[in-house]
C-alpha positions as CSV (number, residue, x, y, z in Angstrom):
1,M,168.9,90.8,216.6
2,A,168.3,93.4,214.1
3,N,172.0,93.6,212.9
4,Y,171.6,90.1,212.7
5,A,168.5,89.8,210.8
6,N,169.8,92.6,208.4
7,Q,173.3,91.2,207.6
8,K,175.1,94.0,209.6
9,L,177.4,91.2,211.1
10,D,180.1,93.5,212.2
11,S,177.4,95.2,214.5
12,A,175.8,92.0,215.7
13,F,179.0,90.8,216.7
14,Y,179.6,93.8,218.9
15,F,176.2,93.8,220.3
16,F,175.8,89.9,220.9
17,N,179.7,90.5,222.8
18,R,177.9,93.2,224.9
19,S,175.1,91.2,226.0
20,E,177.3,88.5,227.0
21,I,179.0,90.8,229.5
22,L,175.6,91.6,230.6
23,S,174.3,88.4,230.7
24,E,177.8,87.3,232.8
25,L,176.7,90.2,235.2
26,E,173.3,88.6,235.8
27,I,174.4,85.2,235.9
28,D,172.1,84.0,233.0
29,S,173.7,81.1,231.6
30,L,171.4,80.5,228.7
31,M,171.8,83.9,227.6
32,I,175.5,83.6,227.8
33,T,175.4,80.5,225.5
34,Y,173.1,81.9,223.0
35,N,175.6,85.1,223.0
36,L,178.5,82.8,222.5
37,V,176.9,80.5,219.7
38,Q,175.7,83.6,217.7
39,T,179.3,85.2,217.8
40,V,180.6,82.0,216.7
41,V,178.2,81.8,213.6
42,I,179.4,85.1,212.6
43,Q,183.2,84.6,213.1
44,E,182.4,81.6,210.6
45,V,181.2,83.5,208.2
46,F,184.3,85.5,208.2
47,G,186.5,82.2,208.4
48,D,187.7,82.8,212.1
49,Y,187.3,79.1,213.0
50,L,189.8,79.1,215.5
51,G,188.3,82.1,217.5
52,S,184.8,80.4,216.8
53,E,186.5,77.1,218.6
54,K,187.4,79.2,221.4
55,N,183.7,80.7,222.0
56,L,182.2,77.1,221.7
57,I,184.4,75.8,224.1
58,E,183.7,78.7,226.7
59,A,180.0,78.1,225.8
60,L,179.7,74.3,226.6
61,P,180.1,75.0,230.3
62,Y,177.1,77.3,230.4
63,S,175.0,75.4,228.3
64,Q,174.7,72.2,230.5
65,G,171.0,71.4,231.1
66,D,169.8,72.8,228.0
67,L,169.9,70.5,224.9
68,R,169.4,72.8,222.2
69,Y,172.1,75.0,223.1
70,Q,174.3,71.9,223.8
71,A,173.5,70.4,220.3
72,S,174.1,74.0,218.7
73,A,177.1,74.4,220.3
74,Y,178.6,70.7,219.5
75,N,177.2,70.9,215.8
76,Q,179.1,74.5,215.4
77,L,182.5,72.7,216.7
78,G,182.0,70.3,214.0
79,I,181.6,73.0,211.4
80,S,184.7,74.6,212.9
81,F,186.7,71.4,212.9
82,K,185.4,70.2,209.2
83,Q,186.7,73.6,207.7
84,L,189.9,73.4,209.4
85,S,190.0,69.8,207.9
86,N,190.3,68.1,211.2
87,N,187.3,65.4,209.5
88,E,188.2,63.2,212.8
89,D,187.0,65.7,215.3
90,S,184.4,67.1,213.4
91,L,182.7,63.5,213.0
92,Y,183.1,63.4,216.9
93,Y,181.3,66.5,217.4
94,Y,178.7,66.1,215.1
95,D,177.6,62.8,216.6
96,K,177.9,64.5,220.1
97,A,175.4,66.9,218.5
98,W,173.2,64.2,217.4
99,I,173.2,62.5,220.9
100,F,171.7,65.9,222.0
101,R,168.8,66.2,219.2
């Protein structure tokens, strides 16, 4: 968290990935989702929209049952598709995010 807050995004990305692995071992769905969504935000800062899309699709099954994480994941998908100039899919995911809010 400190790396993220201090804008040391490469270190934050590494630690979010490590935390995701530990969360998988502990079978902590919400923490897996949290870590994946945080890595997505970093990926989008660096323009890795395809990588962020992959991580978001991975995060969605873990986010079931938590409306905040579902809304966040769908919103980030909307951002990724918008940046990839796929406006139709972008609007679709923004609408899905709105439903969960």
